[in-house]
N, C-alpha and C positions, 0 to 999 in steps of 0.2 A: 388594555394587555388583550390581544387577543388570546384565542384557547391553543394555539400551538405554541405559543412566546410563553405559556403560564405553563403549560403541560413541560418543556423542558426546563423549564426555570425551576417549577419545583423539584422537579426530582434531579436538577445540579448542586441545587440549597438544599435540599430533603434528604439524599439518602446518605444512611453510616455505613461504616463498614460490616456491621450486625447484621446489616439488614439480605447483605448477600448472600446466595445459595451457593454450597462447596462448587458447583460445575464453572459459575459465573467467576469466580476467584483462581480456578485452574486456568480457564479460559485466558482469563486479563494475564494471567504471569505466562502463561503462555506464548504469547503477541507481543511483552514485553520481551521476553528474551530472543526471542524471534526479530522483532525489530532493532533490537542494540545489536544482532548479530548481525545484519544488512550494512548498518549505518556504519560500525568498525571498519569491514568490508570496503570500504567507500571514501575513507576519510582524505586521499588526496585524488579526486577527481576529479574533470576539466569544471562540473558544474562549482563544484564547492571552493576552488582556484578562482571560478570568477566572482561569486558571491563574498570571498571572505576580504576579499578587494576595497569594498563598503562597510565593511564592520569596523565599530569605534566601539569605546567604552560607553558604558551609562552615563543618561544627563544627571546632576544632582537630585531630580525627584522622576526620571524615568524609571521604568522597570531594568532590572537588573537578570541576565540570564545567562547561563555559562553553554560551549560549544563543545560537542560530544569527544573524551579525548583529554580535556583541558580540564587545570583548573581556574582560569583567568575569568574576571565578571565581564560581562560585557551589553553594548544594548540588549535585550531581549528581544527586540524584534528582527532584528538582523543575525544575531544567532539562534533563532528561529529558522530563519529563512537557509541558513548554512546546513543544521538539524535536518531537516526537511530535506535539503537536496542529498544530501549524506543519505539519510537511507533509504533515497526512490532511486538512485542512481544507478544499482546492480538489478534493480524490477525484479526483486526477490522477495519484498513483505507479503503482506497480506492480501486477499481481495476478497470481494464479493460483487455478483453482479450488478455494474455500473459504480464501483470506487474501489480504493484501495484504504480501508479504513484506518489503519494506523497510520498511515499519512501526517495522521492530527495527532500522535506522540512526537514529533517532534519539536510540537511546542510545549507536550509538558515535561522532557525534556530538558529543556533551555530551563525552565523557570523552578524546577522542585530543586534541585541542588542548593539553589541560594535563597529559596522561601524554605529549605530548615523541614519538609513534610515526612511523613511518615510512609514506610513500606503502605499500611493504611491504603492510606490517603492517596499515595499513589496509581492504588489498583484500585478505588471509586473513581477519580479521575477519568484512570483511561477506561472504566465500564460508561462512565458518564459522556466520554466524547464518542466511544465507540458506538454505543445504543443509540445516539442523537443521528451519527452518521449514516449509519444503517437505517433508522426511521424514514429519511427523507428520502434514500434509493427507492425503498418499498414501496412510499406515497408518490413517487414518481419516479423512474430510472433518467436522469438527463443525460445520456446518452440518447435515449429515443425521441429526443426532441430538440436535438443541434447543441445543448448544451454540456459542459464539463462539469466534473466532478465539484470543484472550487466553492462550491456554495456550503455543498453536504461536508466537507472538512472546516472549511471556514466557523461553520456556527458550532458543529462536535468543538473543537480547540478553545471555542469562545467559553463554552459551558465548562469543558474539564481546566481551563486554563484558570476560572472564575472560583472554580472551587475552591484549588490550589492555593491561592491566593486568599482565601476568606471574605469574598467577595460579597457583599450584601443582597437579596435578593432584588431591590432594585438595581442596584451596579449591574448585575448578572445580565436582569432580561437587558441592562441596554446596552453591555456587551455583546449579545448574540443579536440585538439588534441590530447595530450596525455593523458588525458582520455579515450578517445574512445581506443588507440590502446594498452592499460594497461589495459582493464577491459572485456575482453574476461571470460565468467563464465559457467561451465558446468550445466548442465540439473541433476544431478545427486545428485545435493543440495535437491533437492523436490522428490527423487524418493526411492523407499521402508519405511523402515521406518527410518523415520524424526527427524532429530536429533536438537541441539539447532542451530546450521547453518544454518538452515531452515531462522530464523529470521534473519541472522547476516550478512549474503549474500551481500545484497543490503546497509548494512550499510558500510561492508567493501567498496562495491563501491565510498557510499558516499564519505567515509571516505578519499579514492583515489580523487576522483575531487577536493575537496576541498585540497589537498595536491597540488594537481595541476596547479590550480590557484595561488596559493602562488608562485611554479616552474616559471609560468609564468609571474608571477607579479614582479619577481626576474631579469628575463631574460631569462628563457629558452625555447627553441624555440621546436616544436613539427613537426613530417612527413608534409609536405603540401599536401598530399591526402591521408589522412587514412581512406577514402571513396571507390572513383571512382579509388585510385592513385593501379598498382597491386600490388597483396596481402591483399590491404582496405578491409574494413568489408565486399564492398558487394559481393567482390568474394567467400564471405562464407557462401553469399543464392544464390538459382535458379535465383532468381528475389530481385532487391531493389531499390523500385522504391518512391522517393519520395515525399511527398504529400508538395505542396509550402505553406508557411505561408500566412495569409491574416491579414485584420482586419475588414471584412462583418461579422455581428453575426454565419452566416454559416462556418467561416474560422476556430472558433475555436471549440477542440473536446473535450475540459477540462466536458463538465457538461456529455459527453457519458461518464465518468468513475465512474461508480456505487457506492455506497455508502452503507452500512452493519447494518441492525435492529439486526444481530446476529453473536456472535465472533467467526467466523468461516470462510473456505475457501469460496471465494462467489460463490462456485456452491452450497456449502453445506447448503445456504441461503433456497434453494427449499425443503432440506434435511430434515431442522430444523421445514420448515412450514408441511410439509408433515408428520411429527413425533406429530405433534403438536394437526393437525387435525384429523390424524386417532385417538388422545386419547380421543378427544368428540366424537367420534364413537363407541368404542372399547373396554373396559378394558384389559390393556397388560399382566394381565393375562390369560385373554381366547384366546388369539393371540398363533397361531400352525404354522404360514409361513407368511411371506412381502415378495410381489415381486415388485420391483422397474425398473421403465423404465425411462431412463436415454438418456442425451446424451451422443455421445462417448465420450469427453473428459473429460466431470463429471464421466464418469466409467472409463474412463483410470485413472486418479488422485487420485482419492477417493475412487474408488468399483471394484479392478479388481486384489489386489495385498492382500494375505494374511497375510499382517502387519495389510491392514484397520480392517480388524475381530479379530486382537489380538495385540492392540493398546500399548505398553511401554511405551510410549512417551508422552506429552503433546502435539509437534507439529504434531503429528502422530493422537493422538485422534482429532483433529480441523480439521484435514484433513480425516477423518474414516464417509464414508457414512453411512453404517451401525450402527457405532455408535452413530453418529450425530440424526440422525431419533429414535433409540433405547431411546436416552437419553429425548429426546422431546414425543414422544411419552408417555414414563410414568411419567415425570414432568412436562409438560405444557409449558417450556420454555427454552430455554438455557442460563444459567446463564456463570459465570467463574468459580463456582465452579463445573461444568463438568470436567475441565480439571483441575482439582485437585489430585494429582497420588491415593487419595483413591477411588475417581469416576472410573478410567478408565483403573485401574488394579485391580479391584470387581471381584474375579472369575462368584459370581453370574452373569453377564451381558455374559457372553460367549454363554452358551447355549443359551441365547434371539438369538446374533449379528448370530449365525451362521443359523437361520433359516429365514435372508434375504437374497433376493438374487438379484442381480446384475444385471441387462442388458439392451442394449443398443436399443434404439427406432431410427429407422432411418429417423424419421419423424422430433421427436428432434434438433436429427444432423442436420439438415438443416433447420431448424429454427435460431439455435444458428449460430454467436455471437448475432443477433437483437432481437433473444426471450431468456431466457429461461424458458423450460417449462421442471418437472417431474413429474411423478404418480404411486406411492406408491397404492399393493392392500394387504388388509392383509383379512386371511381367521382365522376366528375363530376355536374354537372343535368345534360347528354346521354345521363348512363346509359353514356358511355364509360368505360372500364378504362383504369390506368394502374401499370405494376409495379416498384417497384424491391425488387431482387432483390441481397443482400449477403453475400459469404460472407467470412471471414479476414478484417474490416478493419487497414488499416493499422495497427501496432505489435503485432499478433496474432504469436505466434512463428513461423508457416506466410508471414507477408508484415512481414518486421522492419522498424522505423523503420530510420533510417541515422544512423550518429554524427553525419553532419552534422545532422538532422534533431534530432536530440536538444537539439545543439549552439542549436540555432536557437529551443527551447522554451525550454532554461535562461535565453536574453538574454530572450526574449518576456516570462518571466515574472519574472525576477532585475529587468531596466531598471526599471521603477517606482519598485525600492524602492534600486539601485544605484546607474543611470545605465545607460544602455545603454554607455559607451565602460570603465566599471570591470566590470560582466558580461563582456566580452567579454574584457577581459582575463583575468578569473577563469575564466572558460571555459579558457584557455589553459594557463592552470595544472594546473587538474584533469583534462585531457587527460591528460597525462601525470602523473601522480600519481604512479606506480611511482618517478619518479627525486626525488623528495621526501626526504630528510633527515628531517622533520619540518615534522610535516603546519601545525602553527601559522599557517608562514606560506601555508599554501594555505587556510587557514579564517581568517587575516586578510583576505584577498584580499575577503572575502564582507561584510565590517564595514562599517556603514550609515552614510554621514557624515554627524553633526548640522547 
């Protein structure tokens, strides 16, 4: 067993709730509530509808799992795919440069209610998953090397689900290894015009991780050196230095995963606020041009391709810097209605988008990822300039959302599916999930009434 596989296995199998510092527990609970809200806000999205066509009951000796909003038992791997599609659809869950760590929670949400684990167990598994995922992108950001985040997500899910199901140390190592070597995804998923697959790639990694856990539990073995061995993961990066785990407050990275105030790509939180602030300074109809200064990654991801000036899909629109900025300027907020076809396909907005130019500001690039900075300068018909300068928008780890704000987001997103009263009651349960002896009841509180 190589040193990285041993490190992940030791943390997954050896960490107890009593080892956890308060800051890590709080951060885990925040992300559980935030991610559940994001999922419940997308119960009937297109990707979930497609995924549900392949869901069936669990085989006699296979893993069983639940889909959020229901209490029926399904095959856990396919249920995990559905749950992960659900929580990713709005692009509203947490993010860290190189990944969305909470994508992995789709796997945990699937098996936890049927396994009958406690709230403390779920918090431990959440930290195992998040800390493993984030350590991968700290060791090497897959985005910078042509890969997508699926490998990181998968290994975190495998570690967290193995812990929830009580796998042995050897079984856990095999599950992590099988998942790691079987989930090398390409960055093409998030380039050009974005398809439905943008919100499903990590769902597949999550599904594969749950399946790998089932295989390992049944006796399947995996490569003993998936990281350091010949042709292992580390061979695909110029450098891959693994950060050791620990139990001191400073050893946990989960709180560095930024939360979102608006349902857009994380870099575009700043673009949304730039548009909103400009709207307070100048009437959109009077704007002749807008020059946006962004860091290199924001420019590359959301302001460098022609498709972002002519979004034809929801997935492109919520990653389009010009579109998001323009919508914020015109409407003063970014609701989910911004990503309905009638909105992003509106031909009248195209001329406005063409007047938006995006350039790289080297100072902002040097500050990133510790800080996020964007500046938009609008010129009106009289030649007057209006400036919106946004640094570390709300939800950034240096400007975090409060638990109350996260709770308000949860109720706002879950309310349409559950009803406001049920959503508020469910929130009260999840606020103190560490007191739950069996999380099945907490998941039951999220059941949609027919």
